[in-house]
C-alpha positions as CSV (number, residue, x, y, z in Angstrom):
1,M,137.6,75.1,182.5
2,R,134.9,75.9,180.0
3,R,136.1,77.8,176.9
4,I,134.4,80.4,174.8
5,A,133.6,79.6,171.2
6,A,136.1,81.0,168.8
7,T,136.5,81.8,165.1
8,I,139.2,83.7,163.4
9,G,138.3,84.1,159.8
10,L,135.0,85.8,159.3
11,T,136.3,89.3,159.3
12,V,136.2,89.1,163.0
13,T,137.8,91.2,165.6
14,A,138.5,88.2,167.7
15,T,136.6,85.1,168.4
16,V,133.4,83.9,167.0
17,L,131.0,81.2,168.1
18,A,129.8,79.7,164.8
19,A,126.7,77.6,165.0
20,C,125.5,75.8,162.0
21,G,124.4,72.4,160.8
22,G,123.0,72.7,157.3
23,G,123.9,72.7,153.7
24,G,122.4,70.0,151.6
25,G,123.7,68.4,148.5
26,G,123.3,71.4,146.3
27,G,126.4,72.5,144.4
28,G,125.6,76.1,143.6
29,K,126.9,77.4,140.3
30,G,128.4,75.1,137.8
31,G,126.2,72.7,135.9
32,D,126.7,69.0,135.4
33,A,128.8,69.6,132.3
34,Q,131.4,71.3,134.4
35,V,131.4,68.8,137.3
36,V,134.2,66.3,137.5
37,D,134.5,63.3,139.9
38,G,137.2,62.8,142.4
39,G,140.3,64.8,142.9
40,T,141.5,66.9,145.9
41,F,139.7,69.9,147.3
42,T,141.9,72.2,149.4
43,M,140.3,74.8,151.8
44,A,142.1,77.4,153.8
45,L,141.6,77.4,157.5
46,S,142.6,80.6,159.2
47,S,143.6,79.0,162.6
48,D,144.5,75.6,163.8
49,P,141.7,73.8,165.7
50,G,144.1,72.1,168.1
51,N,142.4,69.1,169.8
52,L,140.2,67.4,167.1
53,D,137.8,65.9,169.6
54,P,134.6,67.6,168.1
55,Q,133.1,68.1,171.5
56,S,136.3,69.6,173.1
57,S,135.4,73.2,172.2
58,V,133.2,75.3,170.0
59,L,136.1,76.9,168.2
60,S,135.0,77.7,164.6
61,A,138.1,76.1,163.3
62,L,137.2,72.9,165.1
63,I,133.6,73.1,163.8
64,S,134.9,73.5,160.3
65,I,137.0,70.4,160.6
66,S,134.4,68.3,162.5
67,Q,131.7,68.7,159.8
68,L,133.8,66.5,157.6
69,S,133.8,63.5,159.9
70,Y,130.8,63.9,162.3
71,D,127.1,64.3,161.8
72,H,124.3,65.8,163.9
73,L,120.9,64.5,164.8
74,T,119.3,67.3,162.8
75,N,120.4,69.9,160.2
76,I,119.2,73.4,159.3
77,D,118.3,74.3,155.7
78,P,120.5,77.3,155.1
79,K,118.0,78.9,152.8
80,T,114.8,78.4,154.7
81,G,115.9,77.8,158.2
82,E,113.7,74.7,158.4
83,I,114.9,71.6,160.2
84,Q,116.3,68.9,157.9
85,S,117.1,65.3,158.5
86,G,120.5,64.3,159.7
87,L,121.2,61.2,161.7
88,A,117.5,61.4,162.7
89,S,115.0,60.7,160.0
90,E,112.1,61.6,162.2
91,W,111.8,64.0,165.1
92,N,109.2,65.6,167.4
93,V,109.1,68.1,170.2
94,D,106.3,67.9,172.7
95,G,106.8,70.3,175.6
96,T,109.9,69.1,177.4
97,T,110.1,65.8,175.5
98,V,112.2,65.5,172.3
99,T,112.1,62.3,170.4
100,A,114.4,61.4,167.4
101,T,114.4,58.2,165.4
102,L,117.7,57.4,163.7
103,G,117.7,56.5,160.0
104,E,118.5,53.0,159.0
105,G,121.9,51.7,158.0
106,I,124.0,54.5,159.5
107,T,127.6,53.4,160.0
108,C,130.7,54.7,161.7
109,S,134.0,55.1,159.9
110,D,135.2,51.8,161.4
111,G,132.2,50.0,159.9
112,S,130.2,49.6,163.1
113,E,126.6,50.6,163.3
114,L,125.6,53.8,165.1
115,T,123.0,53.0,167.8
116,A,120.6,55.0,169.7
117,T,122.6,54.2,172.8
118,D,125.7,55.8,171.2
119,V,123.7,59.0,170.6
120,A,122.3,59.0,174.2
121,D,125.9,58.5,175.6
122,N,127.0,61.6,173.6
123,L,124.2,63.8,174.9
124,N,124.5,62.6,178.5
125,Y,128.3,63.2,178.5
126,I,127.7,66.8,177.3
127,A,124.9,67.2,179.9
128,D,126.9,66.1,182.9
129,P,128.1,69.2,184.6
130,K,131.2,67.4,185.8
131,N,132.5,67.4,182.3
132,E,132.3,71.2,182.0
133,N,131.5,70.8,178.3
134,Q,131.1,73.9,176.2
135,L,128.2,72.6,174.3
136,L,126.1,72.4,177.4
137,G,123.7,75.4,177.7
138,T,124.8,76.6,174.3
139,F,123.5,73.9,172.0
140,L,122.1,71.3,174.5
141,P,119.9,72.8,177.2
142,A,121.2,72.4,180.7
143,G,119.4,69.7,182.7
144,A,118.7,67.5,179.6
145,K,118.6,63.7,180.2
146,T,118.6,61.3,177.3
147,T,117.5,57.7,177.1
148,A,117.7,55.2,174.2
149,D,115.7,52.3,172.7
150,D,118.0,50.5,170.3
151,A,115.3,48.2,169.0
152,S,113.3,51.2,167.6
153,R,116.4,53.3,167.0
154,T,114.8,56.0,169.1
155,V,116.4,58.6,171.4
156,T,114.3,60.5,173.9
157,I,115.6,63.7,175.4
158,T,113.8,65.0,178.5
159,L,114.4,68.7,179.1
160,A,114.4,70.5,182.4
161,A,112.3,73.3,180.9
162,P,110.9,74.1,177.5
163,A,113.6,75.1,175.0
164,P,112.2,77.1,172.0
165,F,115.1,76.3,169.6
166,V,116.2,72.9,170.8
167,L,116.2,71.3,167.3
168,E,118.4,74.1,166.1
169,G,120.8,73.5,168.9
170,L,121.0,69.8,168.2
171,A,122.0,70.7,164.6
172,S,125.3,71.9,166.2
173,V,126.0,68.8,168.4
174,P,128.5,66.5,166.7
175,I,127.9,62.8,167.4
176,I,130.9,60.6,168.2
177,C,130.8,56.8,167.6
178,A,131.2,54.2,170.4
179,K,135.0,53.6,169.9
180,G,135.7,57.3,170.2
181,L,133.5,57.7,173.2
182,A,135.4,54.9,174.9
183,D,138.8,56.5,174.2
184,R,138.3,60.3,173.9
185,A,142.0,60.9,174.0
186,S,142.3,59.2,170.7
187,L,140.0,61.8,169.1
188,A,142.7,64.5,169.4
189,K,144.4,63.2,166.3
190,T,141.9,60.8,164.7
191,S,138.2,60.7,163.9
192,D,135.4,58.3,164.8
193,G,132.2,59.5,163.4
194,T,129.5,58.9,160.8
195,G,130.4,61.8,158.6
196,P,131.1,61.8,154.8
197,Y,134.9,61.9,155.3
198,E,137.4,60.2,157.6
199,L,140.5,61.9,158.9
200,T,143.6,60.1,157.4
201,E,146.4,62.5,158.3
202,A,146.9,65.2,160.9
203,A,149.8,67.6,160.6
204,T,149.2,70.1,163.4
205,G,149.8,73.7,162.4
206,N,150.0,72.7,158.7
207,Q,147.1,70.7,157.3
208,Y,144.5,68.0,157.9
209,T,143.7,65.4,155.2
210,Y,140.3,63.6,154.9
211,T,139.3,60.7,152.6
212,I,135.7,60.2,151.3
213,R,133.6,57.4,152.7
214,D,131.7,55.1,150.3
215,G,128.1,54.2,151.1
216,Y,127.3,57.5,153.0
217,T,123.6,58.2,152.3
218,W,122.3,60.1,155.4
219,G,123.7,63.6,154.9
220,P,121.6,66.8,155.2
221,G,118.4,66.4,153.3
222,G,119.5,62.9,152.2
223,A,122.9,64.0,150.7
224,T,125.2,61.1,149.7
225,T,128.9,60.7,148.8
226,A,127.8,59.0,145.5
227,T,126.9,62.3,144.0
228,K,128.9,63.2,141.0
229,G,131.6,65.8,141.6
230,M,132.4,65.2,145.2
231,P,136.2,65.1,145.9
232,D,137.9,61.9,147.0
233,T,140.2,63.9,149.3
234,I,139.7,67.1,151.3
235,V,142.7,69.0,152.7
236,M,142.1,71.7,155.3
237,K,145.3,73.9,155.1
238,I,146.2,76.3,157.9
239,I,146.7,79.7,156.4
240,E,146.4,82.6,158.8
241,N,147.2,85.4,156.4
242,E,144.3,86.5,154.1
243,S,146.6,87.9,151.4
244,T,148.5,84.6,151.2
245,A,145.2,82.7,151.0
246,S,144.0,85.1,148.3
247,N,147.2,84.6,146.2
248,L,146.7,80.8,146.5
249,L,143.1,81.1,145.3
250,L,144.2,83.0,142.3
251,S,147.0,80.6,141.5
252,G,144.6,77.6,141.8
253,E,146.5,76.1,144.7
254,L,143.4,76.6,146.9
255,N,139.8,75.7,146.1
256,G,138.2,77.7,148.9
257,A,139.0,80.4,151.5
258,V,137.0,82.9,153.5
259,I,138.3,86.4,152.9
260,N,136.9,89.5,154.5
261,G,139.6,92.2,154.2
262,S,140.7,94.4,151.3
263,D,141.8,91.4,149.3
264,K,138.1,90.9,148.5
265,K,138.3,93.6,145.8
266,R,140.9,91.8,143.7
267,L,139.2,88.5,144.2
268,D,135.9,89.9,143.1
269,A,137.6,91.3,140.0
270,S,139.0,87.9,139.2
271,G,135.6,86.4,138.6
272,L,135.7,83.8,141.4
273,T,132.3,82.8,142.6
274,T,131.4,83.2,146.3
275,S,129.1,81.7,148.9
276,D,128.2,84.6,151.2
277,T,127.2,84.5,154.9
278,P,126.2,87.6,156.9
279,T,128.0,87.7,160.2
280,L,128.5,89.8,163.3
281,A,132.0,91.2,162.9
282,G,132.5,93.7,165.8
283,E,131.4,93.1,169.4
284,Q,132.8,94.9,172.4
285,W,132.8,93.4,175.9
286,F,133.8,94.8,179.3
287,N,135.2,92.8,182.2
288,Q,132.8,93.3,185.1
289,A,134.7,91.1,187.6
290,A,135.1,92.5,191.1
291,G,137.9,95.0,191.3
292,R,138.1,95.7,187.6
293,P,137.3,99.3,186.5
294,A,134.4,98.2,184.3
295,E,132.7,96.6,187.2
296,D,131.3,100.2,187.6
297,P,128.4,100.7,185.1
298,K,129.4,104.3,184.8
299,V,132.8,103.3,183.5
300,R,131.3,100.9,181.0
301,M,129.0,103.5,179.7
302,A,131.8,106.1,179.5
303,L,134.0,103.7,177.6
304,A,131.1,103.2,175.1
305,Q,130.3,107.0,174.9
306,A,134.0,107.7,174.0
307,L,133.7,105.8,170.7
308,D,132.3,106.6,167.3
309,F,131.0,103.1,166.6
310,G,129.9,104.1,163.1
311,E,133.4,105.0,162.1
312,L,134.8,102.0,163.8
313,Q,132.4,99.8,161.9
314,K,133.6,101.3,158.6
315,V,137.2,100.8,159.4
316,L,136.8,97.3,160.8
317,T,134.9,96.0,157.7
318,S,136.9,98.0,155.1
319,G,133.8,100.0,154.3
320,D,131.7,96.9,153.3
321,G,129.8,96.4,156.5
322,T,126.8,97.8,158.4
323,G,125.9,98.4,162.0
324,G,124.8,95.6,164.2
325,T,121.1,94.5,164.2
326,T,120.8,91.4,166.3
327,F,123.0,89.4,168.6
328,A,122.2,86.2,166.7
329,A,123.3,87.2,163.2
330,L,124.4,84.0,161.5
331,A,122.1,82.8,158.7
332,P,119.6,81.3,158.9
333,V,118.7,83.8,161.6
334,A,115.9,82.5,164.0
335,C,114.8,85.9,165.1
336,T,115.1,88.8,162.6
337,G,114.7,92.4,163.6
338,D,116.8,95.1,165.2
339,S,117.6,95.0,168.9
340,I,120.7,97.1,168.7
341,S,120.7,100.3,166.6
342,K,118.2,102.3,168.8
343,A,119.8,101.1,172.0
344,M,123.4,102.0,171.1
345,P,125.0,104.6,173.5
346,K,125.5,107.9,171.7
347,Q,129.0,109.3,171.4
348,D,129.5,112.0,174.1
349,V,133.2,112.6,174.6
350,A,132.7,115.2,177.3
351,A,130.5,112.9,179.4
352,A,133.0,110.1,178.9
353,K,135.9,112.3,180.0
354,A,134.3,113.2,183.2
355,V,134.2,109.6,184.2
356,L,137.4,108.2,182.6
357,S,139.9,110.8,183.5
358,G,142.2,109.5,186.2
359,L,141.5,105.8,185.6
360,P,144.6,103.5,185.5
361,E,145.7,102.1,182.2
362,L,143.2,99.6,180.8
363,T,144.0,96.4,178.9
364,M,142.2,95.5,175.6
365,V,142.5,92.1,174.0
366,Y,141.7,91.3,170.3
367,S,142.9,89.2,167.4
368,A,144.2,90.8,164.3
369,A,142.4,88.5,161.9
370,G,141.1,90.5,159.0
371,N,142.9,93.4,157.4
372,G,140.7,96.1,159.0
373,V,140.9,94.9,162.6
374,S,144.3,96.5,163.6
375,A,143.3,99.8,162.1
376,A,139.9,99.8,163.9
377,V,141.7,99.0,167.2
378,E,144.1,101.8,166.7
379,L,141.2,104.2,166.1
380,A,139.4,103.0,169.2
381,V,142.6,103.5,171.3
382,E,142.9,107.1,170.0
383,Q,139.3,107.9,170.8
384,W,139.7,106.6,174.3
385,K,142.8,108.6,174.8
386,A,140.9,111.7,173.7
387,A,138.4,110.9,176.4
388,G,141.1,110.8,179.1
389,V,142.0,107.1,179.5
390,T,144.9,105.1,178.2
391,V,144.1,101.7,176.7
392,K,146.9,99.2,175.9
393,A,145.7,96.9,173.1
394,K,147.1,93.4,172.9
395,S,146.7,91.3,169.8
396,Q,146.4,87.6,170.7
397,S,145.7,84.3,169.0
398,A,142.3,82.7,169.5
399,T,143.7,80.3,172.0
400,A,145.5,83.0,173.9
401,I,142.4,85.2,174.1
402,Q,140.5,82.2,175.6
403,E,143.2,81.8,178.2
404,T,143.0,85.5,179.0
405,V,139.3,85.9,179.3
406,F,138.7,82.6,181.1
407,G,142.0,82.0,182.8
408,S,143.9,85.1,184.0
409,S,140.9,87.5,183.6
410,N,143.6,90.2,183.1
411,W,141.7,92.3,180.7
412,D,139.3,95.2,180.7
413,I,138.0,95.4,177.1
414,A,137.7,92.6,174.5
415,W,136.6,92.5,170.9
416,I,135.1,89.0,170.6
417,A,132.3,88.5,168.1
418,L,130.0,85.5,168.9
419,N,128.1,84.3,165.9
420,V,125.1,82.0,166.4
421,N,121.7,81.4,164.7
422,S,119.3,81.7,167.6
423,P,119.3,84.0,170.7
424,D,119.0,81.2,173.2
425,Q,122.5,79.9,172.3
426,L,124.0,83.1,173.7
427,V,122.3,83.0,177.1
428,P,125.3,81.2,178.9
429,F,127.7,83.9,177.7
430,L,125.4,86.8,178.7
431,S,124.2,85.6,182.1
432,G,124.8,83.0,184.8
433,P,128.1,81.9,186.3
434,G,131.5,82.9,185.0
435,S,134.6,80.8,184.7
436,P,135.3,78.1,185.7
437,E,131.7,77.2,186.5
438,G,130.2,78.8,183.4
439,T,130.9,80.7,180.2
440,N,129.7,84.2,181.3
441,F,133.3,85.4,180.8
442,A,132.5,89.1,181.2
443,G,130.5,88.6,184.5
444,I,127.4,90.3,183.1
445,K,124.5,90.7,185.6
446,N,121.6,92.4,183.8
447,E,118.3,91.7,185.5
448,T,116.2,93.0,182.6
449,Y,117.9,90.7,180.2
450,E,117.5,87.7,182.5
451,A,113.8,88.4,183.0
452,G,113.3,88.7,179.3
453,V,115.1,85.4,178.7
454,A,112.9,83.6,181.3
455,K,109.8,85.0,179.5
456,A,111.0,84.2,176.0
457,S,112.2,80.7,176.9
458,A,108.6,79.8,177.9
459,M,107.4,80.6,174.4
460,T,107.5,78.4,171.3
461,G,110.1,79.2,168.7
462,Q,109.6,82.5,166.9
463,E,106.6,83.4,169.1
464,G,109.2,84.7,171.6
465,C,111.3,86.6,169.1
466,S,110.1,90.1,170.1
467,T,110.8,89.3,173.7
468,W,114.3,87.9,172.9
469,L,115.1,91.1,171.0
470,E,113.8,93.3,173.9
471,A,116.1,91.4,176.2
472,E,119.1,92.0,174.0
473,S,118.4,95.7,173.8
474,A,118.7,95.9,177.6
475,L,122.3,94.7,177.3
476,V,123.2,97.4,174.8
477,K,121.4,100.1,176.7
478,E,123.4,99.3,179.8
479,A,126.7,99.0,177.8
480,D,127.2,95.4,179.0
481,V,128.1,94.3,175.5
482,I,127.9,96.3,172.2
483,P,127.6,94.5,168.8
484,F,128.6,97.4,166.6
485,A,129.5,95.9,163.2
486,N,128.1,93.3,160.7
487,T,129.7,92.2,157.5
488,V,129.3,89.5,154.8
489,G,131.7,86.7,155.1
490,K,132.8,85.7,151.6
491,A,133.8,82.2,150.9
492,Y,135.6,82.3,147.6
493,R,135.6,79.3,145.3
494,A,138.2,78.2,142.7
495,K,137.6,75.3,140.4
496,S,134.9,74.2,142.7
497,T,131.5,75.1,144.1
498,F,130.1,74.6,147.7
499,D,127.7,76.1,150.1
500,Y,128.9,77.9,153.2
501,P,126.1,78.4,155.7
502,G,128.4,79.8,158.4
503,Q,130.7,76.8,157.8
504,M,131.6,74.8,154.7
505,A,129.0,72.1,154.0
506,P,131.1,69.1,152.9
507,T,128.3,67.3,151.0
508,S,127.7,70.4,148.9
509,I,131.3,70.4,147.4
510,R,131.5,69.8,143.7
511,M,134.8,69.8,141.8
512,L,134.7,71.7,138.5
513,A,136.8,71.2,135.3
514,N,137.8,74.9,135.3
């Protein structure tokens, strides 16, 4: 069964697909005089990633962990959005042919050399529909076929059709070494990659410990582990409660944590530095499966018209957010603009009540990560009640929500915020087959969106941005999915500095004396 991407930790109302792949060797604030070598860097992780196979899901918690031990063919400069080197030192896109040449001397954590064949085996595993891999169609275009030439260290990807942001997608595909590919079950608790750190201890539900690798020189933009200030050890500690994480930051027991609720005020007052990332925080979906009330477009529209999304956005983000602008909101954003605000259904309680009165009780699923989420959910339930329908809201963990929306399908409304860099990465979630064949978990069928996607996909990169945005607007106008709140995810830093382009960039970490 294919699973939805999930993140609990960026203010979000539920799950988030976090796409990234950048962050060079820069250390942000803190000059050389403050930088100290070695030591242990401890980062809060708001949910446990579960299976540590980096290709087993696109959970944000897993992506956060995987960045430490696994590299990508390409990376994205978080400031400019330009493609950076990764495992590939050279790359080229010519129509439906993508070529990438691996850098020299790239080794795996067991000392073996990474080969072009290893990379091709990774991509072909993901591309094989029998494996039902979540990265397929999201980060690697469906129908892609990869060949390798080990002598020239060259990988050639042949696409089934042009893919305007294929290099951006490859920046989110973690590459596993040969030993791990041969024994994928072992990856659940160990690592086998080319990344700057190697997993040395896994205590599920508590923490994961990583040790630095000597001789690593092929990080984003040429980052290396020989850079002064990088920690010898990284501990990713599972801390679900933001207030607890905030207290540990202030006491110096944590070096980093993403905080989005009301605790931001006291952390800001403490003088801690931050690495900020704009994110989509509130996104409402309707289950359009046969037999569910929201299969009827009139019901979906009425459920949207019953709500004051402006007020919900304020409550959800503790007053620090804004309305949604684009579906792909994670920096660096491939297509800037506004596909949402003018398309939003206007609140009309009377019109909503005419449709919703008499409906059976509806089920809403969400995750209470972030201090404003529960309050926003309560407000939404009250507004639906005023429009004549009873909605039972159920708080679930990220894993439980995935099981609900993909497994039992026993839901009507879901708050699940998907965060990506480019609009093409969302296509499998907004169209096509549902579970178990695909990831269109809400069963969306919007012909205007699909036509816009087909048109935009034939264009090169940002040439198609206006078409992508028009397609997204069609989804909002029809109340298929409503991204109603954006916020700034704040990664707070104590006795350290690091970049956080959607996820922590490990090669950017610098330990500080104070």
